[in-house]
N, C-alpha and C positions, 0 to 999 in steps of 0.2 A: 726639558720639555715634558718628559713623562711624569716627573715629580709634580710639576705644576698642574698637569691635567688630572692626576689622581687627587690632588688637593682640592681642585674645583669640584670634582665629583663628590668628595666627602662633605664639602661645604654646601652642597645642593640640598635645600630643604624638602620636606615631604610635600608641601604644597606646590613647590615648583615642579617636582616630579609628576604630580597628578595633573597639573596644568599642561605640562609638556606632552604627557600621554594622551590627554583628551585632544590636544591640538593635532597630534599626528594621526592617531587612530580614529578620532572623530571626523577629521577631514577625509580620510580614506573611506569611512563608512558613508558619509554624506555624498561623496563623488560616486561611489559604487551604487548607492540607492538611486541617485538621479539618473545614472547611466541605465540602470535596470528599468526605470519608468519609461525611458526613451526607447530602449531596445525591445521591451516586452510586446508592444503592438506590431513591431516590424517583423518579428519572428514568432508568430503565434503557434506554429507547430512545435517549437522548442519549449516555449514558456506557458502555453495553454493547450496542451495536447488533447485533452478530452473534448474541448470545444472545437478543435480543428478537424478531428477525425470522426466521421459520422458514426462509425461502429462503436465508438467509446463515449458517445454523448450521454450525459446524465442530466438529471433535473437541475442540479446546481450549476453545471458547466454551461448550460444554455443561457444563464443570466449574463447580460452584458453590462459592464460598468465602465466608467471613464478611466483615464490613465492614473488618477489619484483616488477616485471615489471607492475603488475596491478595498482600500486599506481599512476603512471603518465598516464597510458593508459586510466583510467576511466575519465580523464579530456578531452578526445578527442571526447566524444559523444555529440551530439546536444540535445537540449531539446525535439525535436520531436521524436528522437530515444528513449530517456528515457521514454517519455510519452507512446509511442506505446508498449514498452516492459514491463514497470513497473507501468504505470498508471499516471494520472495527479497529484494525491496526492503526489507521490514520487518526481515528478518534482518540485512541489511547495515547498516541504520540502528542497530540494537541493538548490533551488533559494533563500530560506530564509537564509540558511547558507551562500550562496554567497553574500547576502545583508550585512550580518555581516562582511564579509571579506572586502567588498568595504568601509564600514564606518570605519573599522580599518585602511585601507590604507590612508584614508583622515586624520585620527588622526596621523599617522606616518609622513605624509607630513607636517602637522602642527608643529610637533616636530622639524623639520629641522630648523625653525626660532625661535621657542619658547625656545629651550634649550640654545642657546647663549644669547637670550634676558634675560632669567631668571638668567643665570650664571653671567652676568655682570650688573644685575639690582640693585645690592645692593650698596648703597652709602658708600664710605670709609670716607667721611667727618664726618658724625655723628657716632662716635664709640658706642654710646649707642643704636643704632638701633639693634633690635633683629636679623636681618639677618646676622650681622657680627659674631654672636655666632655660626652659623651653620658651621660644619666642615665636615659632611658626604657628599660624592660626589653626592649621589642621592638627598639629601635634597637641595643641592646647585643649582640643575637644576630645582627645583620645584617652584611653585608660592610663597612659603613661603620665598624665598630668595630675594624677591623684597622689596624695601624700601617703607615706607608709603607715599602715594601720588605720587608714581613714575609714569611717563608717560608710562613706559613699560607695565603697566597693559592693555593698549590699545591693545597690541599684543594678550594677553589672550582673551580679549573681541572679537577681530577679529577672533581668532581661534574658539571660541565658536559658533559665528554666521556662520562661514564657515562649521563646522561639522553639525550644525542644518540644514542649507540650503541644504547641500549635502545629508543628511539623508532624508529630505522631497522630494528632487528631485529623489533619488533612489526609495523611496516608491511609488511616483507617476508613475515612469516608470514600477514598478512591477504591479501596478493596471492596467496599460495599457496592459501589457503583459497578465495578468491573464484574463482580459475581453475578449481579442481576443482568448486566448487558451481555455477558458471555452466555448465560443460560438462555436469554432471549434470542441470541444469534444462533445457538445450537438447535433451537426448536423451530427455526425457520424451515420451510419446505424446500430445502436445497439438497441436491444429489450428494454432495460431500458430507452432509450431516447424517445421512442414513445409509452410507456405503462403507464397506470394509475392504481395504486393499490388502491383498495377500500376495506374497512373493515366494519364490523358490517352490513352485508347485510341481509335484512329481509328474512324470511324463504320462502316467496312466490317467491323470485327472486334468490334463491340459485340453479340455473341451468344455463347452458351455453346459451340456447335459451332464457329463461326468462330474463336473464341479458342483453343479446344482444338486445332484443326487447325493453327493458326499455331504454337503452342508445340511441337507434335509435329514440325513441319517444321524448326524451328531447334534443337531438343534431341533427345535420344534418346527415342523414343516410349514406352519402358518406364519412363522416369523421370517422365512426366507422368501423373498419376492422373485428374484432371478439372480443368475450368476453369469457373468460374461468374462471371457478370457481375452485380454488385450493382445492384439496381433501387431507385429512389426511389418507393416506393408510398405516397404520403401518404394517398390515399383509403382504402387497405386498413388502414394503421396507425391511422387515425382510427376506422374501424369496430371494430377490435380493442380499442382503448382504450374505446370506448363499451360494448362487450360486457363488458369487465372491470368497468366502473362499474355496469352493470345486474346482473351477477352478485353484486356486493357488496350492492346494494340488495335483491335477492331473498333473499339469505342473511339479511340483517338482518330482513326482513319475516317469513321463516319462523321465525326465532328469537323474534321478538316474539309470534307466534301460539302457539308452543310454551310460552313462559314465562307470558304473560298470558292465554292462552286466549281470544283474540278475533281477528277478522279485521282486520288493519291496513289503513288507507286513506290516501290522499294526494290532494292537489289538483294537477291538471295546470296547465300554463301557460295553457290556455284557460279555466280556472276550473272545470272539471268535476271532481267528486269521484268517484274510482274505487277499486275494491279493489286493493290493492298487488300481491298475489301473482299473480292472473290477469293483471294488466297487465304485470308484469315478465316473466312466463313467455312471454307473446305477443311482447314486445319481444326477449327472448333468442332465441326461435325465428326471428324475422324477421332478426335480425343474423347468426345462424348460417347461414341460407340465403344472405344477401347475401355473407358472407365466403367461403362455399364456392363460390358462383358466380364471385366475383372471382378466387379462386385457380385455378379451372378455366379461366377466360379467359386468365389469365397463362400457364398450362401449355400451353394450345392455341396461344397466340401464340409461345411458345418452340419448339414442335414445328413450327409453320408456318415460323418463321425457319430452323430446321434443314433443312426440306425445300427451301426456296428456295435455301439455301446449297449443298446437294448438287447441285441442278439446275444452278446456276451453275457449279460446279466441273466437272460433267459436260460442259457446253457448251464450257467453255474447255479441255477435255482436260487438266486439271491433276490429278495424282495426289497425293492426301492419304491419311491413315490413317483413313478413315471407318469401315472395319470394325474397326480397332483401338479406336476410340472406343466402339462398341457392346460389344465383347468386354470391355474394361476396366471399363466401367460395370456390366455384368452380373456380372463377377467381384467388383467392389467391393461390390455389393449382396448377393451370396451370401455374401461374407466376413463382412459385418455380421450377416447372419442366422445364420451358424454361431457367431459370437461370442455372439449373444443366446441361442441354444439351449444353448451351453456354460455360460453363466452360470446358466441355469435348472436 
């Protein structure tokens, strides 16, 4: 049985292998695609996240299309629109896929003249030539159907140089586009385009004022706008997270009262049954006060750190741009206020 099975495999033609492959994987692809079209509108949070979550809505995600219409509608967006809504990385990925399509089209164009050249490139004069033994249609249009020393091989050589040259040309054009797009992206008024992230800061410079003064001393003071030291405030982050949870519960309780017209209640961990809305209101007010007090303490600590730094610099008779810091900070704040008033 093993011998017979191996013999059947060897006798399988290339065309049969291609047809069997298309039948198996083509069916899997068709079923998966149809399933995706059905499941996509049922689970929008999974398959259309930016359109489902308000905080992540973009100009493109707000466009609504049918279950099938989106397939050809998505080809109508420009690279600038995709970059603005999805980011430069997404645009580069899509252009890379587009590059593969372009190279494939060049290969298809090459096949227009390669198929007849290969099909009629076998010499009928020499019956001992191996190309005369090929009977499968797919094999007869391939390179193996050419006779030895046939001038038809020049067509394959020409096709190879054509696809190599086209690929190099397309890649060169992609580099040109990426250089311009990257420069345009880096010149956008974004915080990450004009910020420098520094790690392993010495302890004596782990303060906003100290770090700002240090940068002003080694660079041109007009090029340094401000310096901020990122703090690990796990306690504050935990309180903010708790407040968000309380707000969600309070909104849910208010919605229940509005729709069902009764006061919702819940049981606390202690086993006590309480009215949900007054309880969550009290919790929210308490968390707001705690968060406000924590932020005030942090700002006071920063101001105290700045005061100690200035005293230390005064005692060591070291001249830094302390006045520049105050002037630039005030100018920066007033500039933001002017922009806000202009927008209004």
